[in-house]
C-alpha positions in Angstrom: -46.1 -32.9 -15.7 -43.3 -30.7 -17.2 -42.7 -27.1 -16.1 -42.0 -24.7 -19.0 -40.4 -21.3 -18.6 -43.0 -18.5 -19.1 -41.3 -15.1 -19.6 -44.5 -13.2 -18.6 -44.4 -14.9 -15.2 -40.6 -14.4 -14.6 -40.1 -11.9 -11.8 -37.1 -10.5 -13.7 -38.6 -9.9 -17.1 -36.5 -9.6 -20.2 -37.8 -6.1 -20.6 -36.1 -5.1 -17.3 -32.7 -5.3 -19.1 -32.7 -3.3 -22.3 -30.8 -0.4 -23.9 -32.1 2.0 -21.2 -30.2 -0.1 -18.6 -26.9 0.7 -20.1 -25.3 3.8 -18.5 -22.7 5.9 -20.3 -20.8 7.9 -17.7 -18.6 10.9 -18.4 -14.9 10.6 -17.4 -15.3 12.6 -14.2 -18.5 10.7 -13.2 -16.8 7.3 -13.7 -13.8 8.4 -11.5 -16.1 9.5 -8.7 -18.2 6.3 -8.9 -15.2 4.0 -9.1 -12.2 5.7 -7.5 -10.7 2.3 -6.7 -9.9 1.8 -10.4 -7.8 4.9 -10.4 -6.2 5.5 -7.0 -6.9 2.1 -5.3 -9.9 3.1 -3.2 -11.1 5.6 -0.7 -8.7 4.9 2.2 -5.8 6.8 3.7 -3.3 5.4 1.2 -5.5 6.5 -1.7 -5.9 10.0 -0.2 -2.2 10.6 -0.1 -1.7 9.0 -3.5 -3.6 12.0 -4.9 -0.8 14.3 -3.7 1.8 11.9 -5.1 0.1 12.2 -8.5 0.5 16.0 -8.6 4.1 15.9 -7.2 5.1 13.2 -9.8 4.1 15.7 -12.6 6.4 18.3 -11.1 9.2 15.6 -10.7 8.8 14.7 -14.3 9.6 18.4 -15.2 12.6 18.3 -12.9 14.0 15.0 -14.2 13.6 16.4 -17.8 15.7 19.3 -16.8 13.1 22.1 -16.8 12.5 22.6 -13.0 15.1 23.0 -10.2 12.7 23.2 -7.2 9.3 21.8 -6.1 7.3 23.0 -3.2 4.7 21.0 -1.2 2.6 23.0 1.2 -0.2 21.7 3.5 -2.6 24.5 4.5 -4.5 24.8 7.7 -7.8 24.3 6.0 -6.7 20.9 4.6 -5.9 22.1 1.1 -2.5 21.1 -0.3 -0.4 23.0 -2.9 2.3 21.7 -5.2 4.4 24.3 -7.1 7.3 24.1 -9.4 9.4 26.3 -11.6 9.1 24.2 -14.7 7.8 25.1 -18.1 4.2 25.5 -17.0 1.2 23.5 -18.4 0.3 24.7 -21.9 -2.6 27.2 -21.8 -3.2 27.6 -25.6 -6.3 26.1 -27.3 -6.1 22.4 -28.0 -6.0 21.5 -31.7 -8.7 18.8 -31.4 -11.1 21.1 -29.5 -10.1 24.8 -29.9 -12.9 25.8 -27.5 -10.9 24.4 -24.6 -7.4 25.1 -23.5 -4.8 22.3 -23.2 -4.9 22.9 -19.4 -8.7 22.1 -19.3 -8.2 19.0 -21.4 -5.5 17.8 -19.1 -7.6 18.3 -15.9 -11.0 17.2 -17.3 -10.2 14.3 -19.7 -8.9 10.9 -18.9 -6.1 9.6 -21.1 -4.9 13.1 -21.9 -1.3 14.2 -21.3 2.0 15.1 -22.7 3.8 11.9 -21.9 2.5 9.4 -24.5 4.8 10.2 -27.4 8.0 10.7 -25.5 8.8 13.9 -27.3 8.2 16.1 -24.2 9.7 13.7 -21.6 12.3 11.0 -22.2 11.2 9.3 -18.9 8.2 10.1 -16.7 6.2 8.8 -13.8 2.9 9.9 -15.3 2.1 7.8 -18.3 -1.6 6.9 -18.3 -2.8 10.5 -18.7 -5.2 10.2 -15.8 -3.3 11.5 -12.7 -4.3 15.2 -12.9 -7.9 14.5 -14.1 -8.4 11.9 -11.3 -7.2 14.3 -8.6 -9.5 17.0 -10.1 -12.5 14.6 -10.1 -12.0 13.6 -6.5 -11.5 17.2 -5.1 -14.3 19.5 -4.1 -12.0 22.4 -5.1 -9.0 22.6 -7.3 -7.2 25.6 -8.7 -4.4 25.6 -11.2 -2.1 28.6 -11.7 0.3 28.7 -14.7 3.1 31.2 -15.2 4.2 31.3 -18.9 5.6 34.0 -21.1 5.7 36.4 -18.1 1.9 36.1 -17.7 -0.1 34.4 -14.9 -3.2 32.3 -15.8 -5.6 30.5 -13.5 -8.6 28.2 -13.6 -10.9 26.7 -10.9 -12.7 23.4 -10.8 -15.0 21.6 -8.4 -15.5 17.8 -8.6 -14.0 17.8 -12.1 -16.3 20.5 -13.4 -14.8 23.9 -14.6 -16.0 26.8 -12.6 -15.2 29.3 -15.3 -12.8 29.7 -18.3 -9.1 29.8 -18.1 -8.3 33.5 -17.4 -5.3 35.7 -17.3 -5.0 37.1 -13.8 -1.9 39.2 -13.9 1.7 39.5 -15.0 4.5 37.3 -13.8 7.8 38.7 -15.0 9.9 36.8 -12.6 7.9 33.6 -12.3 7.4 30.5 -14.3 5.9 27.0 -13.7 2.7 25.4 -12.4 0.9 25.6 -9.0 -1.9 23.2 -8.2 -4.0 23.7 -5.0 -6.7 21.2 -4.2 -8.8 19.8 -1.3 -9.8 16.1 -1.3 -13.6 15.8 -1.5 -15.2 14.7 1.9 -18.0 13.0 -0.2 -15.3 10.5 -1.3 -12.9 10.4 1.6 -15.2 11.1 4.5 -13.4 12.4 7.6 -9.9 11.3 6.4 -7.3 14.1 6.6 -4.0 14.5 4.9 -1.2 13.8 7.4 1.7 16.2 7.6 4.2 13.4 8.7 3.3 11.3 5.7 3.5 14.1 3.2 6.8 15.2 4.7 8.4 11.8 4.2 7.1 11.6 0.7 8.6 15.0 -0.2 11.9 14.0 1.4 12.1 10.8 -0.4 11.6 12.5 -3.8 14.7 14.6 -3.1 16.7 11.5 -2.6 15.5 10.0 -5.9 16.7 12.9 -8.0 19.7 14.8 -6.8 19.1 17.7 -9.2 16.0 19.0 -7.5 15.4 20.9 -4.3 12.2 20.0 -2.5 10.7 22.6 -0.2 8.2 21.6 2.5 5.7 23.8 4.4 2.9 22.9 6.7 0.5 25.0 8.7 -0.5 21.9 10.8 1.6 20.7 13.6 2.1 16.9 13.7 4.4 15.7 16.4 8.1 16.2 15.5 7.4 16.9 11.8 9.0 20.3 10.9 6.7 23.1 9.7 9.3 24.1 7.1 12.2 22.2 5.5 14.4 22.1 2.4 15.8 18.9 0.9 18.6 18.5 -1.5 20.7 15.4 -1.5 23.6 15.4 -4.0 24.5 11.8 -3.1 21.0 10.5 -3.9 20.2 7.0 -2.7 23.6 6.6 -1.1 22.7 9.5 1.3 19.3 7.9 1.9 20.8 4.5 2.8 23.5 6.0 5.0 20.9 7.9 7.0 18.5 5.0 7.2 21.2 2.6 8.6 22.8 5.3 10.8 23.8 3.9 14.1 23.6 0.2 13.1 26.4 -2.3 12.5 26.9 -3.2 8.9 29.0 -5.9 7.2 30.4 -3.5 4.7 32.2 -0.4 5.9 30.8 1.5 2.9 27.6 0.4 1.1 27.6 -0.8 -2.5 26.3 2.2 -4.5 26.3 3.3 -8.0 24.5 4.8 -11.0 24.7 3.6 -14.6 23.1 5.0 -17.8 21.2 2.7 -20.2 23.0 4.3 -23.2 24.8 1.0 -24.0 21.3 -0.6 -24.5 20.3 2.2 -26.9 17.7 3.4 -24.4 17.2 6.6 -22.4 17.3 6.5 -18.6 19.5 4.9 -15.9 19.5 2.8 -12.8 20.8 3.9 -9.3 21.2 1.7 -6.3 22.5 1.4 -2.8 22.7 -1.7 -0.6 24.4 -3.0 2.6 23.8 -5.8 5.0 23.3 -5.5 8.7 22.7 -8.0 11.6 20.9 -5.2 13.6 17.5 -5.0 11.8 15.2 -6.8 9.4 15.9 -6.6 5.7 14.0 -4.1 3.5 14.0 -3.0 -0.1 12.5 0.2 -1.5 12.3 0.5 -5.2 11.2 3.2 -7.6 10.6 3.7 -11.3 10.7 7.3 -12.6 10.5 8.5 -9.0 7.3 6.6 -8.5 7.4 4.1 -5.5 6.8 0.4 -6.5 6.0 -1.2 -3.1 5.3 -4.6 -4.8 8.6 -4.5 -6.7 8.7 -5.7 -10.3 11.1 -6.4 -13.1 13.7 -3.8 -11.9 13.9 -5.4 -8.5 14.2 -8.8 -10.1 17.1 -7.6 -12.2 18.8 -6.1 -9.3 18.6 -9.2 -7.1 19.7 -11.4 -10.0 22.8 -9.3 -10.4 23.7 -9.4 -6.7 23.0 -13.2 -6.4 25.1 -14.1 -9.4 27.9 -11.8 -8.2 28.0 -13.2 -4.7 28.0 -16.8 -6.0 30.8 -16.0 -8.5 32.8 -14.4 -5.7 32.3 -17.5 -3.5 33.5 -19.7 -6.3 36.5 -17.4 -6.7 37.6 -17.8 -3.1 36.8 -21.5 -3.1 33.8 -21.3 -0.8 31.6 -24.2 -2.1 28.7 -23.3 0.2 28.1 -20.1 -1.7 26.3 -22.1 -4.3 23.5 -22.7 -1.9 22.7 -19.0 -1.4 19.3 -18.0 -2.7 17.5 -14.7 -3.1 15.7 -15.3 0.2 19.1 -15.4 1.9 20.2 -12.2 0.2 17.2 -10.2 1.3 17.6 -11.2 5.0 19.3 -8.3 6.7 19.8 -6.4 3.5 18.9 -2.7 3.3 18.5 -2.0 -0.4 17.3 0.9 -2.5 16.8 0.7 -6.3 15.6 3.5 -8.6 15.4 3.3 -12.4 14.4 5.7 -15.1 13.1 4.2 -18.3 11.0 5.3 -21.2 7.4 4.2 -21.4 7.3 2.0 -18.3 4.6 -0.6 -18.0 3.0 -1.0 -14.5 0.5 -3.4 -13.1 -2.5 -1.3 -12.3 -3.1 2.5 -12.3 -1.6 2.9 -8.9 1.8 1.7 -10.3 2.6 -0.6 -7.4 4.6 -3.1 -9.6 6.8 -2.5 -12.6 6.1 -5.0 -15.5 8.5 -3.7 -18.2 10.3 -6.9 -19.2 13.3 -5.1 -20.7 14.0 -3.4 -17.4 15.1 -6.6 -15.8 17.8 -7.2 -18.4 19.1 -3.6 -18.4 19.2 -3.4 -14.6 20.9 -6.8 -14.1 23.6 -6.1 -16.7 24.2 -2.6 -15.4 24.6 -3.7 -11.8 26.5 -7.0 -12.2 29.9 -5.7 -13.4 29.9 -3.0 -10.8 29.1 -5.5 -8.0 31.9 -7.8 -9.2 34.4 -5.0 -9.1 33.2 -3.7 -5.7 33.6 -7.2 -4.1 37.1 -7.6 -5.6 38.1 -4.1 -4.4 36.9 -4.6 -0.8 37.7 -8.2 0.1 37.2 -7.5 3.8 33.6 -6.5 3.3 33.0 -9.1 0.6 34.2 -11.9 3.0 32.0 -10.6 5.8 28.9 -10.5 3.6 29.7 -13.9 2.0 30.1 -15.5 5.5 26.8 -14.0 6.7 24.9 -15.2 3.6 26.3 -18.7 3.9 25.2 -18.9 7.5 21.7 -17.7 6.4 21.6 -20.4 3.7 22.7 -23.1 6.2 20.1 -22.1 8.7 17.4 -22.1 6.0 18.4 -25.6 4.8 18.5 -26.9 8.4 15.0 -25.6 9.1 13.8 -27.3 5.9 15.3 -30.6 6.9 13.8 -30.5 10.3 10.4 -29.7 8.9 8.2 -32.5 7.7 7.4 -32.1 4.0 3.8 -33.2 4.4 1.5 -31.0 6.3 -0.4 -34.0 7.5 2.7 -35.3 9.3 3.3 -31.9 10.8 -0.3 -31.8 12.1 0.2 -35.1 13.8 3.2 -33.8 15.7 1.3 -30.7 16.9 -0.9 -30.7 20.0 -3.8 -28.9 18.5 -6.4 -27.2 20.8 -9.7 -28.9 21.1 -11.7 -25.8 20.2 -9.9 -25.5 16.8 -12.1 -26.7 13.9 -9.4 -27.6 11.4 -9.6 -27.8 7.6 -8.9 -31.1 5.8 -6.3 -29.8 3.3 -2.8 -31.2 3.9 -1.0 -28.3 2.2 -0.7 -24.8 3.5 -1.3 -23.2 0.2 -4.9 -22.0 -0.1 -5.8 -22.6 3.5 -7.3 -20.0 5.9 -7.7 -19.7 9.7 -10.5 -17.5 10.9 -10.0 -16.2 14.4 -13.5 -15.4 15.8 -14.8 -14.1 19.1 -16.9 -16.5 21.0 -18.4 -19.9 20.5 -21.6 -18.5 18.9 -19.7 -16.9 16.1 -17.7 -20.1 15.8 -21.0 -22.1 15.4 -22.1 -19.8 12.5 -18.7 -20.0 11.0 -18.7 -23.8 11.0 -21.8 -23.8 8.8 -20.4 -21.1 6.5 -16.9 -22.4 6.0 -15.3 -24.5 3.2 -14.3 -27.6 5.2 -11.4 -28.3 2.9 -9.6 -25.0 3.2 -11.1 -23.0 6.0 -10.4 -23.5 9.7 -12.0 -21.8 12.7 -10.6 -20.9 16.1 -13.0 -19.2 18.6 -11.4 -17.2 21.3 -13.1 -16.3 24.5 -13.5 -12.5 25.0 -10.5 -10.1 24.7 -7.1 -11.7 24.6 -4.2 -10.5 26.8 -2.7 -7.2 25.8 0.9 -8.4 25.3 2.3 -4.9 25.6 0.8 -4.4 29.0 1.6 -7.8 30.5 4.7 -9.5 31.9 6.4 -11.9 29.6 5.7 -14.8 32.1 2.0 -14.3 31.5 2.2 -14.9 27.7 3.0 -18.6 27.9 0.4 -19.2 30.6 -2.5 -17.4 28.9 -4.9 -20.0 27.5 -6.1 -17.9 24.5 -2.6 -17.1 23.4 -1.5 -20.7 23.9 -4.4 -22.0 21.8 -3.6 -19.5 19.0 0.1 -20.4 18.9 -0.7 -24.1 18.9 -3.1 -23.6 16.0 -0.7 -21.7 14.0 2.2 -24.0 14.7 5.0 -21.5 14.1 6.0 -20.4 17.6 6.2 -16.8 18.8 8.9 -14.3 19.8 12.4 -15.5 19.3 11.1 -19.0 18.6 8.9 -17.9 15.7 9.5 -19.7 12.4 7.5 -18.6 9.3 8.2 -21.9 7.5 6.1 -23.7 10.1 3.0 -21.6 9.7 0.1 -24.0 9.0 -2.2 -21.6 7.1 -1.7 -19.3 4.1 -4.1 -16.6 5.4 -4.8 -15.7 9.1 -8.1 -13.8 9.1 -9.3 -11.9 12.2 -13.1 -12.0 12.0 -14.7 -10.0 14.8 -18.0 -8.3 15.3 -18.6 -5.0 13.4 -18.8 -2.9 16.6 -16.5 -1.2 19.1 -15.8 -4.4 21.1 -15.0 -6.2 17.9 -12.6 -3.5 16.9 -10.9 -3.6 20.3 -10.4 -7.4 20.0 -9.0 -7.0 16.5 -6.6 -4.3 17.9 -5.4 -6.6 20.6 -4.8 -9.4 18.1 -3.0 -7.2 15.7 -0.8 -6.0 18.6 0.0 -9.6 19.4 1.0 -10.4 15.8 3.0 -7.2 15.5 5.1 -7.9 18.6 5.3 -11.7 18.6 5.0 -12.7 14.9 6.1 -9.6 12.9 7.4 -11.6 9.9 3.9 -13.1 9.5 2.6 -9.6 8.7 5.6 -8.7 6.6 5.0 -11.8 4.4 1.3 -10.7 3.9 -0.4 -13.5 5.8 -2.6 -11.4 8.2 -6.0 -10.1 7.2 -9.1 -8.5 8.7 -12.6 -9.7 7.6 -15.2 -7.1 6.8 -18.6 -8.4 8.2 -21.7 -6.2 7.6 -23.5 -4.4 10.4 -26.9 -4.4 8.7 -29.0 -6.4 6.2 -31.6 -4.3 4.4 -34.5 -6.1 2.6 -37.1 -4.6 0.3 -39.2 -7.1 -1.5 -36.9 -9.5 -3.3 -33.9 -7.2 -2.9 -31.4 -7.8 -0.1 -28.4 -5.6 0.6 -25.7 -5.8 3.2 -24.1 -2.6 4.5 -21.1 -2.0 6.8 -22.0 1.1 8.7 -24.8 3.5 9.7 -23.8 6.0 6.9 -24.3 3.4 4.2 -27.6 2.3 5.8 -29.0 5.8 6.0 -28.0 6.6 2.4 -29.8 3.5 1.1 -32.8 4.0 3.3 -33.2 7.5 1.7 -32.9 6.4 -1.9 -34.4 2.9 -1.6 -33.1 -0.5 -2.8 -35.0 -0.8 -6.1 -37.5 -3.2 -4.7 -41.1 -2.8 -3.6 -42.6 -2.1 -0.2 -41.1 -1.2 3.2 -37.4 -1.6 3.8 -36.8 -4.1 6.6 -33.6 -3.4 8.6 -31.8 -6.3 10.4 -28.9 -5.2 12.7 -26.4 -7.9 13.4 -25.3 -7.4 17.0 -22.7 -10.1 16.5 -21.5 -12.7 14.0 -23.3 -15.3 16.1 -26.6 -13.7 15.1 -25.9 -14.2 11.4 -27.0 -17.4 9.9 -24.5 -19.5 8.0 -25.8 -18.3 4.6 -25.4 -14.6 5.5 -22.0 -15.2 7.0 -20.7 -17.2 4.0 -22.0 -14.7 1.4 -20.7 -11.6 3.1 -17.6 -12.5 5.0 -16.2 -16.0 4.3 -16.7 -16.9 0.6 -13.6 -15.8 -1.3 -15.8 -15.0 -4.4 -18.0 -12.4 -2.6 -16.2 -11.3 0.5 -13.9 -8.3 1.1 -10.6 -8.7 3.1 -8.2 -6.0 4.3 -4.6 -7.1 4.4 -2.7 -5.8 7.5 0.5 -4.1 6.5 3.2 -1.9 8.1 3.9 1.6 6.8 6.6 1.1 4.2 7.8 4.7 4.5 8.9 4.4 8.1 8.4 1.0 9.8 9.9 2.2 13.1 7.1 4.8 13.5 4.5 1.9 13.5 6.2 0.4 16.5 6.3 3.7 18.3 2.5 4.2 17.6 1.7 0.7 18.8 3.7 1.4 22.0 1.9 4.7 22.6 -1.6 3.3 22.1 -1.3 -0.2 23.5 1.7 0.0 26.0 1.8 0.2 29.8 1.8 4.0 30.0 -1.7 5.5 29.9 -0.2 9.0 29.8 1.1 8.3 26.3 -2.4 7.3 25.1 -3.8 10.5 26.7 -1.2 12.6 25.0 -2.0 11.0 21.6 -5.7 11.7 22.1 -4.9 15.3 22.9 -2.7 15.7 19.9 -5.2 14.2 17.5 -8.5 15.3 18.9 -8.7 18.1 16.4 -8.9 15.6 13.6 -12.1 14.1 14.9 -15.3 15.6 13.7 -18.2 16.1 16.1 -20.6 13.2 15.8 -24.4 13.1 16.4 -25.0 10.2 18.7 
């Protein structure tokens, strides 16, 4: 007997999906529904990115030669103001819609701005026309004041909606420019608050990036050692920045390699500025920018810079008859190098709205050709520094090649050499690429994970309870601790001074703990271990946190997983779209989830969510200080931190 499809008996009828199912959202509605598309999410980084969007608009005015100062002020009520003395946003009626001012169009319409044609700005950080409108949409209050033609105009908004017309509010005979004051919407960002220290560093870095502007900082909120008021103006630009960053450390060059070159010879507006030196005293770093916008993931301008330096150092090695210089690679260059690169180009192309990576192909050629000649001349003029740098890089190359020779090329052979712990359930893949190690708490979670995993690429290591707090323990205890020993043997890369990233056996290390307080504590202990004993593993982007759900809600045929009580309560109130009573299943631990639930929500790469563990790029040293305060041996430092930050915690109904 054959079974034929009967649409009338199908639980999901064709009529359930028709024209009425298609939603058409207004610009501001779409931003609020999908903030991740515009600012990367709803987390702390996205919150501070909103301030950067407004500051970047003022920086564009300064770089274009129309503003000499920018002021960033954090108010006691959590509002932030950004002011400049530029030309001021146009307030006249817009030609395409005379009923609205140009200011209203800019703040309420996506893809509207004055930076598309290039007539108003030769180079700019704002190029998608969404920055101001996105900030407006994600603020419960935003006010814009514009001083033009000796008159002062103002307009208020809430969640992207005008609260009245643009109005003239007074005269401004001695004032010009734009002031934007806004408050991030708690409906989007919850209890997250703007951090004075982070805004202070952002304001300070902007002054380094353009020597022609003065940045003024004010804060009504005390945050550790962060000043309440400051002014920044650095005539030396990136050279000043690097000198201050490497202050007190030994460097291979007495003076860093710095410079600034216009792109005029390429027939293009803009320029590139750089500063670099090598030091044995700290890990290497590079901070790059395009049109004053940070590009933490690098891009074509970084590629062009490193290509120029690599070709230059190899050519110098050949000049002085050092044959080993030919073995130097970019990996060797970046070890121990402190580098800053900033370029200004017209109509840059970025990967994503948050502009984390520059994709403009032409930028690589222009930067490489601009830097190369200057680097060659610098090496030739300072042979002492050039020789010291060359010898350091040759040693790095020799060490890299030695490690490669010692390491077995096949992962299978390396696995045979390792004494793997019995509790490790390994994957079958012989290559590191694409493999994952899930660190789980307890054997019960490990049992669920075994049924949910992909045997080829996913390995499981259950740990018993909370691991040793490495900051609160004597060094002799680390080697004798069973859980740490099992973890190190599974990873295969050693720890502390014996750590070698090349020997890491898995591409992703995923901490998968219960979605409760105990799980968060275990994850904190593990992250502390990785930060103190395997820091390069984090820097290389190998460490992640899994995001298991806390609840499963079922209503008829509808099943939804939620991460916290707030999400659960919201869904309970509005329903799931199914029929009948909503059944609530709380997962007390990963061990209570069946393999199907765990796979679908937490382990399957096609449906799960991972959080990559990173270190604050603005000030890596402060991360170490914070870890020491919260996880170290001195409880008084933890108590002090709690006292200093208690005001940021909202009262909770328990």
